[in-house]
C-alpha positions in Angstrom: 0.0 0.0 0.0 1.5 3.4 -1.0 1.8 6.4 1.3 -1.3 8.1 -0.2 -3.5 5.1 0.7 -2.4 4.9 4.3 -4.9 6.1 6.9 -3.8 9.0 9.2 -4.2 6.7 12.2 -1.7 4.2 10.8 0.8 7.0 10.0 0.4 8.3 13.5 0.9 4.9 15.0 4.1 4.3 12.9 5.4 7.7 13.9 4.9 7.0 17.6 6.6 3.6 17.3 9.5 5.2 15.5 9.8 7.8 18.2 9.7 5.2 21.0 12.4 3.1 19.4 14.5 6.3 19.0 14.1 7.3 22.7 14.8 3.7 23.9 18.0 3.5 21.9 19.0 7.0 23.2 18.3 6.0 26.8 20.2 2.7 26.4 23.3 4.5 25.1 23.2 7.1 27.9 22.7 4.4 30.6 25.7 2.4 29.2 28.1 5.3 29.3 26.9 6.6 32.7 27.4 3.1 34.1 30.9 3.0 32.6 31.7 6.2 34.3 30.5 4.9 37.6 32.6 1.7 37.2 35.9 3.6 36.8 37.9 3.4 40.1 38.2 6.7 42.0 34.8 8.3 41.2 34.6 11.5 43.4 31.6 11.7 45.8 30.5 15.0 44.3 30.5 13.6 40.8 27.0 12.3 41.6 25.4 15.7 41.0 26.7 16.0 37.5 25.8 12.4 36.8 22.2 13.2 37.8 22.1 16.2 35.4 23.0 13.9 32.5 20.7 11.2 33.6 17.8 13.6 33.8 18.4 15.1 30.4 19.3 11.9 28.5 17.6 9.0 30.3 14.6 10.6 32.0 14.1 13.0 29.0 13.4 15.9 31.4 15.5 19.0 32.1 15.2 22.3 33.8 13.2 23.3 30.7 10.0 21.7 32.0 10.2 23.3 35.4 10.5 27.0 34.3 8.7 29.4 32.0 11.9 30.6 30.5 12.4 30.4 26.7 15.1 27.9 25.6 17.6 28.8 22.9 19.4 25.9 21.3 23.0 26.5 20.3 25.2 24.5 18.0 28.7 25.7 18.8 30.7 27.3 21.7 31.1 30.5 19.7 27.6 31.6 20.7 27.8 34.1 23.6 25.7 32.6 26.4 25.7 35.9 28.3 23.6 37.5 25.6 21.0 34.7 25.7 20.8 34.9 29.5 20.6 38.8 29.4 17.6 38.5 27.0 15.7 36.4 29.6 16.3 33.0 28.0 18.5 29.9 28.7 21.0 28.4 26.3 21.2 24.7 25.8 24.0 23.1 23.8 22.6 20.7 21.1 25.7 19.3 19.4 24.7 15.7 19.7 26.7 12.6 20.7 23.6 10.4 20.3 24.2 7.4 18.0 20.4 6.8 17.6 20.0 10.1 15.7 22.5 9.1 13.0 20.2 6.3 11.7 17.5 8.9 10.9 19.8 11.6 9.8 21.3 9.2 7.2 18.1 9.6 5.2 18.8 13.3 4.5 22.5 13.9 5.1 25.1 12.6 2.7 26.9 9.3 3.7 30.3 10.9 4.2 29.1 13.8 6.3 30.1 14.3 9.9 28.1 12.0 12.3 27.5 14.8 14.7 25.6 16.7 12.0 23.7 13.5 11.1 22.8 13.0 14.7 21.5 16.6 15.1 19.4 16.3 12.0 18.1 12.9 13.1 17.2 14.1 16.5 15.1 16.9 14.9 13.4 14.5 12.4 12.2 12.1 15.1 11.4 14.6 17.9 10.5 13.4 21.4 13.7 14.7 23.0 12.9 17.5 25.4 16.1 19.4 24.9 15.2 19.8 21.3 11.4 20.0 21.4 11.3 22.8 24.0 13.6 25.1 22.1 12.1 28.3 20.8 15.0 29.0 18.4 18.3 27.5 17.2 21.5 29.5 16.7 24.0 27.9 14.3 27.4 29.4 13.9 28.6 28.7 10.3 31.9 27.1 11.1 32.1 24.4 8.4 30.3 23.3 5.3 28.3 20.6 7.1 27.1 23.1 9.7 26.1 25.5 6.9 23.9 22.8 5.2 22.7 21.7 8.6 21.4 25.2 9.4 19.3 25.1 6.2 17.8 21.8 7.2 17.0 22.9 10.7 14.9 25.8 9.4 12.3 23.2 8.5 11.9 22.4 12.2 12.6 25.6 14.2 13.3 29.3 13.7 17.1 29.1 13.0 19.6 32.0 13.1 22.8 31.6 11.2 25.8 33.3 13.0 28.6 34.0 10.6 31.9 33.7 12.4 35.0 35.5 11.0 37.5 33.0 9.5 40.4 35.4 10.1 40.9 36.7 13.6 43.0 39.6 12.4 40.4 40.8 10.0 38.7 43.9 11.6 36.0 43.9 9.0 35.1 40.3 9.8 35.0 41.0 13.5 32.8 44.1 13.0 30.4 42.0 11.0 30.3 39.4 13.8 29.5 42.1 16.3 26.6 43.2 14.1 25.4 39.6 14.0 25.4 39.5 17.8 23.2 42.5 17.9 20.8 40.8 15.5 20.9 37.7 17.7 20.1 39.7 20.8 17.2 41.4 19.1 15.7 38.2 17.8 15.9 36.5 21.2 14.4 39.6 22.8 11.4 39.3 20.5 10.9 35.7 21.6 11.2 36.6 25.3 9.6 40.0 25.2 12.6 41.6 26.9 14.8 44.4 25.7 18.4 43.9 26.9 20.0 46.7 28.8 23.7 47.4 29.4 23.1 46.5 33.1 21.6 43.1 32.1 24.5 42.3 29.9 27.1 43.4 32.5 25.4 41.3 35.2 25.5 38.2 33.1 29.1 38.7 32.2 29.9 39.0 35.9 27.8 35.8 36.7 29.6 33.8 34.0 33.0 35.0 35.4 32.1 33.3 38.7 31.4 30.0 36.7 34.7 30.4 34.8 36.7 30.9 38.0 35.5 27.5 39.3 36.2 25.9 35.9 39.7 27.3 36.0 40.2 25.7 39.4 38.8 22.4 38.1 41.1 22.3 35.1 44.2 22.9 37.3 43.1 20.2 39.7 42.4 17.8 36.9 45.9 18.3 35.4 47.7 17.9 38.8 50.8 15.8 38.7 49.1 13.3 41.0 45.8 11.9 39.8 42.8 13.4 41.6 40.1 12.8 39.0 39.9 10.8 35.8 39.6 12.7 32.6 36.5 10.8 31.6 34.7 12.0 34.7 36.0 15.6 34.1 34.7 15.5 30.5 31.3 14.4 31.7 31.3 17.2 34.2 32.0 19.8 31.5 29.4 18.3 29.2 26.7 18.6 31.9 27.1 22.4 32.1 24.6 23.1 29.3 21.7 21.2 31.0 21.7 22.9 34.4 21.2 26.3 35.9 24.7 27.9 35.7 24.7 29.2 39.3 23.7 25.8 40.7 26.2 24.1 38.4 29.0 26.4 39.6 28.1 25.9 43.2 28.3 22.1 42.8 31.6 22.4 40.9 32.9 24.3 43.8 32.0 21.4 46.1 33.8 19.0 43.7 36.8 21.3 43.6 36.9 21.4 47.4 36.8 17.6 47.5 39.7 17.3 45.1 41.7 19.9 47.1 41.2 17.9 50.3 42.4 14.8 48.4 45.4 16.7 47.3 46.3 17.8 50.8 45.8 14.4 52.2 47.7 12.8 49.3 44.6 10.6 48.7 45.3 10.0 45.0 43.4 7.7 42.7 46.6 5.7 42.2 50.2 6.2 43.0 51.3 4.4 39.9 52.7 6.6 37.1 50.2 6.2 34.3 50.7 7.6 30.8 49.3 11.2 30.8 47.2 11.8 27.7 45.9 15.0 26.1 42.8 14.7 23.8 42.4 17.1 20.9 40.4 17.2 17.7 36.7 16.7 16.9 34.0 17.3 19.6 33.3 14.7 22.2 29.7 15.2 23.2 27.8 13.1 25.7 26.9 10.2 25.5 29.7 9.6 23.0 32.5 9.3 25.6 34.0 6.2 24.1 37.4 7.8 23.3 38.3 9.0 26.9 36.8 5.9 28.4 38.8 3.6 26.2 42.0 5.5 27.0 41.4 5.1 30.7 40.2 1.5 30.5 43.5 0.7 28.6 45.7 2.2 31.5 46.1 5.8 30.5 44.7 8.9 32.1 43.3 11.9 30.3 44.8 14.9 32.1 43.8 17.6 29.5 41.4 18.0 26.6 41.6 20.6 23.9 38.1 20.1 22.6 35.1 22.4 22.1 32.8 20.4 24.4 35.5 20.5 27.2 38.1 23.0 28.3 38.1 25.1 25.2 34.5 26.2 25.4 34.2 27.5 28.9 37.4 28.6 30.6 38.2 32.0 29.0 36.7 35.0 30.9 35.4 38.1 29.2 37.8 41.0 29.4 35.8 44.3 29.7 37.6 47.6 29.1 34.6 49.7 28.1 31.3 49.2 29.9 29.1 50.8 27.3 26.7 48.5 25.4 29.0 48.5 22.4 32.0 47.9 24.5 30.4 44.9 26.2 29.3 43.4 22.9 32.8 43.8 21.5 34.3 42.3 24.6 32.0 39.3 24.1 32.9 39.0 20.4 36.6 39.0 21.3 36.2 36.4 24.1 34.2 34.0 21.8 36.5 34.3 18.8 40.1 35.4 19.6 41.0 32.6 22.2 39.2 29.9 20.3 41.5 27.3 18.9 38.9 25.8 16.5 40.6 24.7 13.1 38.1 26.7 11.1 40.3 29.8 11.1 42.5 30.3 8.1 45.6 31.1 10.1 45.7 28.8 13.1 49.2 28.9 14.6 47.6 29.8 17.9 46.1 26.3 18.2 49.4 24.6 17.8 51.0 27.0 20.4 48.2 26.3 22.8 48.6 22.6 22.5 52.4 22.9 23.0 51.7 24.9 26.2 49.2 22.3 27.5 51.7 19.5 26.8 54.2 21.4 29.0 51.8 22.5 31.7 50.2 19.1 32.3 53.3 17.0 31.7 51.7 15.2 28.8 53.2 11.9 27.6 51.1 11.4 24.5 48.4 13.0 22.4 45.2 11.4 21.0 44.2 13.3 17.8 40.5 12.4 17.5 38.8 12.8 14.2 35.1 12.1 13.7 34.6 10.4 10.3 34.0 13.2 7.7 35.3 16.0 9.9 37.7 17.5 7.4 38.6 20.7 9.2 40.3 18.8 12.0 41.9 16.2 9.7 43.6 19.1 7.7 45.7 20.0 10.7 46.9 16.5 11.8 50.1 16.4 9.8 51.4 19.7 11.0 50.4 18.9 14.6 52.3 15.5 14.3 55.4 17.3 13.1 55.4 19.9 15.8 54.8 17.4 18.6 57.3 15.0 17.2 60.0 17.7 17.5 59.1 17.9 21.2 59.4 14.1 21.6 55.7 13.7 22.2 53.9 10.7 20.7 50.6 11.2 18.9 48.2 9.0 17.0 45.2 9.9 14.9 42.1 8.0 15.9 39.1 8.2 13.6 35.7 7.3 15.1 32.1 7.2 14.1 28.8 7.2 16.0 28.4 3.5 16.5 29.9 0.7 18.6 31.3 -1.2 15.6 34.7 0.6 15.8 35.2 0.1 19.6 37.4 -3.1 19.3 39.7 -1.6 16.7 40.1 1.6 18.6 40.7 -0.4 21.8 43.6 -2.3 20.2 45.2 0.9 19.0 44.7 2.7 22.4 46.2 -0.3 24.3 49.2 -0.3 21.9 49.7 3.4 22.3 49.5 3.4 26.1 51.9 0.4 26.3 54.4 2.2 24.0 54.4 5.2 26.3 54.9 3.0 29.4 58.0 1.4 28.0 59.4 4.4 26.3 
């Protein structure tokens, strides 16, 4: 029977069954990776709060969204100033997806060789049923790569979608001026949704509030990278991923409790292990919950992730806004500078800054080896691998390129490579 002959009730029934299968697969994946995190030795007591955030969003399919009347703005990159969204009376939620289930549906629209993160985002919108997507009033998509550009066009079929054009050259004043204008447009559009006109005081207040959050994140990053192991990198990456699904003030208060716990461990020399484990830095494509297989495999194979240079981790949250001029335009330009200039994303045409930053992280965190993670089809990160390998090789730091997809089929192959890499570092 062709589609035209199907009754509406049958179509509706099939749609509901499809949605239920999608949600079940999504829950199963989240349960699996949260359980893996719990099974790792040395889980901090105060990790429980952050685990509950992820459980609520990805297993119970319920977030802060359902308990408030605030409008929710979905963002698809860390180069969207959250302070503007908060100042306009809304809440940002990060929607770059690590959900394998979404890929199966996104495959119907997105080309086969496209980035799995983009496929998952499109698939999640096609099926619906996930509260963090369904309850958004608008999406904001920075145009950082070709896949994101085409994704923005597709998302317009599901929600009001604003494209944010990020300058590709940080030294180009014209590009930065245009980006500032785009931020004003973004502020105006969110204000129309919330019914609030943003004032200079509103924006300054949100910048100050985010600075408190960033202070705790800085403490956390320093404790994570301590010479003696206080927290595993997999736990740390889960903590950072949870930020988007909680009230920022509550999240920062609980991160402070976790930091205090880690500082007590440091004073008491209560380390997770006294063995010298290979210290690993992860860089490359985004690692978005629940897709934590890369850091977990590293630590299951005997390494420890002491630093991550990824947009869903340290890169996206730790830089504070430097305000020199407290006028509205001064604040907007300060935000533009904070979200573009320190960013080490490979989309920029001149990107020596990223290499220098990774060299500095290797030094600061006594890194023994680097995992260069590339999602299948993520060309912007793949482009920089050879130069990164050359630079780190000159420093005597081992690095391997690990390509992964949004499925479990590559786990055994990656595990073998991780084990060999970790063992090589141990006996070097």
